[in-house]
C-alpha positions as a Markdown table, in Angstrom:
| # | Residue | x | y | z |
|---|---|---|---|---|
| 1 | Met | 97.5 | 149.3 | 109.9 |
| 2 | Asn | 97.2 | 145.6 | 109.5 |
| 3 | Leu | 100.0 | 143.9 | 107.5 |
| 4 | Phe | 99.4 | 140.8 | 105.3 |
| 5 | Val | 102.0 | 138.8 | 103.5 |
| 6 | Ser | 101.0 | 137.1 | 100.3 |
| 7 | Val | 102.3 | 133.5 | 100.1 |
| 8 | Ser | 102.2 | 131.5 | 96.9 |
| 9 | Gly | 104.5 | 128.6 | 97.8 |
| 10 | Gly | 107.2 | 129.7 | 95.4 |
| 11 | Leu | 110.7 | 130.7 | 96.0 |
| 12 | Asp | 110.2 | 134.5 | 96.2 |
| 13 | Ser | 107.2 | 134.4 | 98.4 |
| 14 | Thr | 109.0 | 132.0 | 100.7 |
| 15 | Ala | 111.9 | 134.4 | 101.0 |
| 16 | Leu | 109.3 | 137.2 | 101.7 |
| 17 | Ala | 107.7 | 135.1 | 104.5 |
| 18 | Ile | 111.2 | 134.5 | 106.0 |
| 19 | Leu | 111.8 | 138.3 | 106.1 |
| 20 | Met | 108.4 | 139.0 | 107.6 |
| 21 | Ala | 108.3 | 136.2 | 110.1 |
| 22 | Glu | 109.9 | 138.2 | 112.8 |
| 23 | Asn | 107.0 | 140.8 | 112.6 |
| 24 | Lys | 104.6 | 139.3 | 115.1 |
| 25 | Lys | 101.8 | 141.5 | 113.7 |
| 26 | Ala | 102.1 | 140.1 | 110.1 |
| 27 | Lys | 99.3 | 137.9 | 108.9 |
| 28 | Phe | 100.3 | 135.3 | 106.2 |
| 29 | Ile | 97.7 | 134.5 | 103.5 |
| 30 | Phe | 97.5 | 132.0 | 100.7 |
| 31 | Ala | 94.8 | 131.8 | 98.0 |
| 32 | Asp | 93.8 | 128.2 | 97.1 |
| 33 | Thr | 92.1 | 127.7 | 93.7 |
| 34 | Gly | 91.3 | 124.1 | 94.5 |
| 35 | Asp | 93.8 | 123.0 | 91.8 |
| 36 | Glu | 97.0 | 123.3 | 93.9 |
| 37 | Phe | 99.4 | 120.4 | 93.8 |
| 38 | Pro | 99.6 | 118.5 | 97.1 |
| 39 | Gln | 103.3 | 119.5 | 97.3 |
| 40 | Val | 102.3 | 123.1 | 97.5 |
| 41 | His | 100.3 | 122.5 | 100.7 |
| 42 | Asn | 103.1 | 120.4 | 102.1 |
| 43 | His | 105.6 | 123.3 | 101.5 |
| 44 | Leu | 103.2 | 125.7 | 103.3 |
| 45 | Asp | 103.0 | 123.3 | 106.2 |
| 46 | Asn | 106.8 | 123.2 | 106.3 |
| 47 | Met | 107.0 | 127.0 | 106.3 |
| 48 | Glu | 104.6 | 127.2 | 109.2 |
| 49 | Arg | 106.8 | 124.8 | 111.2 |
| 50 | Val | 110.2 | 126.3 | 110.4 |
| 51 | Leu | 109.1 | 129.9 | 110.7 |
| 52 | Asn | 106.6 | 129.4 | 113.5 |
| 53 | Ile | 103.9 | 131.2 | 111.6 |
| 54 | Ser | 100.3 | 130.5 | 110.7 |
| 55 | Ile | 99.3 | 130.8 | 107.0 |
| 56 | Thr | 95.6 | 131.4 | 106.4 |
| 57 | Arg | 94.2 | 129.6 | 103.4 |
| 58 | Val | 91.4 | 131.4 | 101.6 |
| 59 | Gln | 89.2 | 130.4 | 98.7 |
| 60 | Asn | 86.5 | 131.8 | 96.4 |
| 61 | Lys | 83.4 | 131.8 | 98.5 |
| 62 | Lys | 81.2 | 130.1 | 95.9 |
| 63 | Tyr | 83.3 | 128.0 | 93.5 |
| 64 | Ser | 86.5 | 126.1 | 93.2 |
| 65 | Leu | 88.2 | 126.8 | 89.9 |
| 66 | Lys | 87.1 | 123.4 | 88.6 |
| 67 | Glu | 83.4 | 124.1 | 89.6 |
| 68 | Tyr | 83.5 | 127.5 | 88.0 |
| 69 | Glu | 84.9 | 126.1 | 84.7 |
| 70 | Ile | 82.2 | 123.5 | 84.5 |
| 71 | Ala | 79.4 | 125.9 | 85.5 |
| 72 | Arg | 80.5 | 128.5 | 83.0 |
| 73 | Lys | 81.6 | 125.9 | 80.3 |
| 74 | Phe | 84.7 | 128.0 | 79.8 |
| 75 | Phe | 88.4 | 127.4 | 80.6 |
| 76 | Pro | 90.9 | 130.2 | 81.5 |
| 77 | Ser | 93.5 | 131.1 | 78.9 |
| 78 | Pro | 96.1 | 133.7 | 78.2 |
| 79 | Arg | 93.3 | 135.8 | 76.7 |
| 80 | Ala | 90.9 | 135.2 | 79.6 |
| 81 | Arg | 93.0 | 135.0 | 82.8 |
| 82 | Tyr | 90.0 | 135.0 | 85.1 |
| 83 | Cys | 91.6 | 132.3 | 87.3 |
| 84 | Thr | 94.1 | 134.8 | 88.8 |
| 85 | Arg | 91.5 | 137.5 | 89.3 |
| 86 | Ile | 88.7 | 135.4 | 90.7 |
| 87 | Phe | 90.5 | 132.7 | 92.6 |
| 88 | Lys | 93.7 | 134.4 | 93.7 |
| 89 | Ile | 93.3 | 138.2 | 94.0 |
| 90 | Lys | 89.6 | 138.4 | 94.9 |
| 91 | Pro | 89.6 | 135.9 | 97.9 |
| 92 | Ile | 92.6 | 137.6 | 99.4 |
| 93 | Glu | 91.1 | 141.1 | 99.0 |
| 94 | Glu | 87.8 | 140.0 | 100.5 |
| 95 | Tyr | 89.5 | 138.5 | 103.5 |
| 96 | Met | 91.7 | 141.5 | 104.1 |
| 97 | Glu | 88.8 | 143.9 | 103.9 |
| 98 | Ile | 87.6 | 142.6 | 107.3 |
| 99 | Phe | 90.8 | 144.1 | 108.7 |
| 100 | Ala | 90.9 | 147.4 | 106.9 |
| 101 | Pro | 93.0 | 149.5 | 106.8 |
| 102 | Phe | 95.7 | 147.1 | 105.6 |
| 103 | Gln | 98.9 | 146.6 | 103.6 |
| 104 | Leu | 99.8 | 143.6 | 101.5 |
| 105 | Ala | 103.5 | 142.6 | 101.2 |
| 106 | Ile | 104.1 | 140.9 | 97.8 |
| 107 | Gly | 107.2 | 139.0 | 96.8 |
| 108 | Leu | 108.4 | 140.9 | 93.8 |
| 109 | Arg | 112.2 | 141.0 | 93.4 |
| 110 | Tyr | 114.5 | 143.9 | 92.7 |
| 111 | Asp | 115.6 | 142.4 | 89.4 |
| 112 | Glu | 112.1 | 141.8 | 88.0 |
| 113 | Thr | 112.1 | 145.0 | 85.9 |
| 114 | Gly | 109.5 | 143.5 | 83.5 |
| 115 | Arg | 106.8 | 143.0 | 86.2 |
| 116 | Thr | 104.7 | 145.8 | 87.6 |
| 117 | Gly | 103.1 | 143.8 | 90.4 |
| 118 | Asn | 99.9 | 144.9 | 92.2 |
| 119 | Ile | 99.1 | 148.5 | 91.4 |
| 120 | Ser | 96.8 | 148.9 | 94.4 |
| 121 | Asp | 97.7 | 151.5 | 97.0 |
| 122 | Tyr | 97.9 | 148.8 | 99.7 |
| 123 | Ala | 100.7 | 146.8 | 98.0 |
| 124 | Ile | 104.3 | 147.0 | 99.3 |
| 125 | Tyr | 107.4 | 145.1 | 98.0 |
| 126 | Pro | 110.0 | 144.3 | 100.8 |
| 127 | Leu | 112.2 | 142.3 | 98.5 |
| 128 | Gln | 112.6 | 145.3 | 96.2 |
| 129 | Asp | 113.1 | 147.6 | 99.1 |
| 130 | Lys | 116.1 | 145.4 | 100.2 |
| 131 | Lys | 117.3 | 145.2 | 96.6 |
| 132 | Met | 117.1 | 141.4 | 96.7 |
| 133 | Val | 117.7 | 139.6 | 93.4 |
| 134 | Arg | 117.3 | 136.0 | 92.4 |
| 135 | Asp | 120.5 | 134.8 | 94.0 |
| 136 | Asp | 119.7 | 136.6 | 97.3 |
| 137 | Val | 116.3 | 135.0 | 97.4 |
| 138 | Tyr | 117.7 | 131.5 | 96.8 |
| 139 | Glu | 120.4 | 132.0 | 99.4 |
| 140 | Leu | 118.0 | 133.1 | 102.1 |
| 141 | Cys | 115.6 | 130.2 | 101.5 |
| 142 | Asn | 118.5 | 127.8 | 101.4 |
| 143 | Asp | 119.8 | 129.0 | 104.8 |
| 144 | Tyr | 116.4 | 128.2 | 106.3 |
| 145 | Gly | 116.0 | 124.9 | 104.5 |
| 146 | Leu | 113.0 | 126.2 | 102.7 |
| 147 | Val | 113.9 | 126.0 | 99.0 |
| 148 | Pro | 110.8 | 124.6 | 97.5 |
| 149 | Glu | 111.5 | 121.1 | 96.2 |
| 150 | Tyr | 108.8 | 120.6 | 93.7 |
| 151 | Pro | 108.8 | 118.1 | 90.8 |
| 152 | Trp | 110.1 | 119.5 | 87.5 |
| 153 | Tyr | 106.7 | 119.3 | 85.9 |
| 154 | Met | 105.4 | 121.9 | 88.4 |
| 155 | Ser | 107.7 | 124.5 | 86.8 |
| 156 | Arg | 104.8 | 126.5 | 85.5 |
| 157 | Gly | 102.4 | 127.7 | 88.1 |
| 158 | Gly | 101.1 | 126.2 | 91.4 |
| 159 | Cys | 97.9 | 124.8 | 89.7 |
| 160 | Tyr | 98.1 | 121.5 | 87.9 |
| 161 | Ser | 95.5 | 122.9 | 85.4 |
| 162 | Cys | 97.6 | 126.0 | 84.6 |
| 163 | Phe | 97.2 | 127.0 | 80.9 |
| 164 | Phe | 100.8 | 128.1 | 80.8 |
| 165 | Lys | 102.1 | 124.6 | 81.0 |
| 166 | Ser | 104.3 | 123.5 | 78.2 |
| 167 | Arg | 103.8 | 120.4 | 76.1 |
| 168 | Ala | 106.6 | 118.6 | 78.0 |
| 169 | Glu | 105.0 | 119.5 | 81.3 |
| 170 | Leu | 101.6 | 118.2 | 80.3 |
| 171 | Leu | 103.1 | 115.0 | 79.1 |
| 172 | Ala | 105.0 | 114.6 | 82.4 |
| 173 | Leu | 101.8 | 115.4 | 84.3 |
| 174 | Ala | 100.0 | 112.6 | 82.4 |
| 175 | Lys | 102.8 | 110.2 | 83.2 |
| 176 | His | 103.6 | 111.1 | 86.8 |
| 177 | Glu | 100.3 | 112.4 | 88.2 |
| 178 | Pro | 97.7 | 110.2 | 86.4 |
| 179 | Lys | 95.0 | 111.0 | 89.0 |
| 180 | Leu | 95.4 | 114.7 | 88.5 |
| 181 | Phe | 95.6 | 114.3 | 84.7 |
| 182 | Asn | 92.4 | 112.2 | 84.7 |
| 183 | Asp | 90.7 | 115.0 | 86.5 |
| 184 | Leu | 91.6 | 117.4 | 83.7 |
| 185 | Ile | 90.3 | 114.9 | 81.2 |
| 186 | Tyr | 87.0 | 114.8 | 83.1 |
| 187 | Arg | 86.7 | 118.6 | 83.0 |
| 188 | Glu | 87.5 | 118.8 | 79.3 |
| 189 | Glu | 85.1 | 116.1 | 78.3 |
| 190 | Thr | 82.3 | 117.4 | 80.6 |
| 191 | Ile | 82.5 | 120.9 | 79.0 |
| 192 | Gln | 82.9 | 119.5 | 75.5 |
| 193 | Lys | 79.7 | 117.5 | 76.0 |
| 194 | Ser | 77.7 | 120.5 | 77.3 |
| 195 | Arg | 79.1 | 122.8 | 74.6 |
| 196 | Gly | 78.7 | 120.3 | 71.7 |
| 197 | Asp | 82.1 | 121.0 | 70.2 |
| 198 | Asn | 85.7 | 120.0 | 70.5 |
| 199 | Tyr | 86.7 | 122.6 | 73.1 |
| 200 | Leu | 90.2 | 121.9 | 74.4 |
| 201 | Met | 91.6 | 122.8 | 77.8 |
| 202 | Phe | 95.1 | 123.3 | 76.3 |
| 203 | Asp | 96.0 | 124.3 | 72.8 |
| 204 | Arg | 99.5 | 122.9 | 72.8 |
| 205 | Phe | 98.3 | 119.7 | 71.3 |
| 206 | Lys | 96.3 | 121.5 | 68.7 |
| 207 | Lys | 93.4 | 119.1 | 67.9 |
| 208 | Asn | 94.4 | 116.4 | 70.4 |
| 209 | Pro | 92.1 | 116.2 | 73.4 |
| 210 | Leu | 93.6 | 115.3 | 76.8 |
| 211 | Arg | 92.4 | 111.7 | 76.6 |
| 212 | Arg | 94.4 | 111.2 | 73.4 |
| 213 | Val | 97.4 | 112.8 | 75.2 |
| 214 | Lys | 97.1 | 110.3 | 78.0 |
| 215 | Glu | 97.0 | 107.5 | 75.4 |
| 216 | Met | 100.1 | 108.8 | 73.8 |
| 217 | Val | 101.9 | 108.7 | 77.1 |
| 218 | Asp | 100.6 | 105.3 | 78.1 |
| 219 | Ser | 101.6 | 103.8 | 74.8 |
| 220 | Lys | 105.0 | 105.6 | 74.9 |
| 221 | Ile | 104.3 | 107.3 | 71.6 |
| 222 | Ala | 105.2 | 110.6 | 73.1 |
| 223 | Asn | 108.7 | 111.0 | 74.4 |
| 224 | Phe | 110.0 | 114.0 | 76.4 |
| 225 | Glu | 113.1 | 115.2 | 78.2 |
| 226 | Gln | 113.1 | 116.3 | 81.8 |
| 227 | Ile | 113.5 | 120.0 | 82.2 |
| 228 | Pro | 116.5 | 120.7 | 84.5 |
| 229 | Met | 115.5 | 122.6 | 87.6 |
| 230 | Thr | 117.5 | 125.7 | 88.5 |
| 231 | Tyr | 116.6 | 128.7 | 90.7 |
| 232 | Asn | 119.4 | 130.9 | 89.5 |
| 233 | Thr | 118.0 | 132.1 | 86.2 |
| 234 | Gly | 114.8 | 133.5 | 84.8 |
| 235 | Gln | 112.5 | 136.2 | 85.8 |
| 236 | Cys | 109.4 | 134.5 | 87.1 |
| 237 | Gly | 109.2 | 134.7 | 90.9 |
| 238 | Ile | 106.6 | 132.1 | 91.5 |
| 239 | Phe | 107.4 | 128.7 | 90.0 |
| 240 | Cys | 109.1 | 129.2 | 86.6 |
| 241 | Arg | 112.6 | 127.7 | 86.8 |
| 242 | Lys | 113.7 | 128.2 | 83.2 |
């Protein structure tokens, strides 16, 4: 039975990788949507160095998330979460099928009672088996010097285009990562042009397109407070720190 370990770059999956690193048969795998922050890849590189492991990066065989959005003229949303299914789950499953039969270790904690995880028969949950909660996970990562040190505006998801980002996070992205934010503007305007309507990538600004959001930040019309970063509260095991 081949054993794979799912790595997202977040705190819980980092702790999972630490636990599984001693298993020389374990294969570590990360699904790249094409929208990952550069800091995520830097953290994966650091994990490889510290744990002496190799993390296989897999992608959708045909599209990046950006290419798919433009081709389909449709953004993912809470009502259409195709990004996770097509660009995270599917690439990993397709890669693992080469090595069937297999198991996939997933970093779901013991205290995450509100999350069911992957319902597939091949999924296993070592953190739950060891009854590891939020504090345990943080302590383990800290012992290895592998607590992810991401900017606060990455607190929602590893993708800079994630539709779960709050208003403050989008404003911060526009201010601190203008190149990435300009890419979002390009995607929004390209799809608007092809659809012929005011189709927004995010609905947190209501009728304000992303270019207007950028102008608000550049002109200092929009003010925001930095979200304090803490790993000791909350239920999300990927990037959510609130």
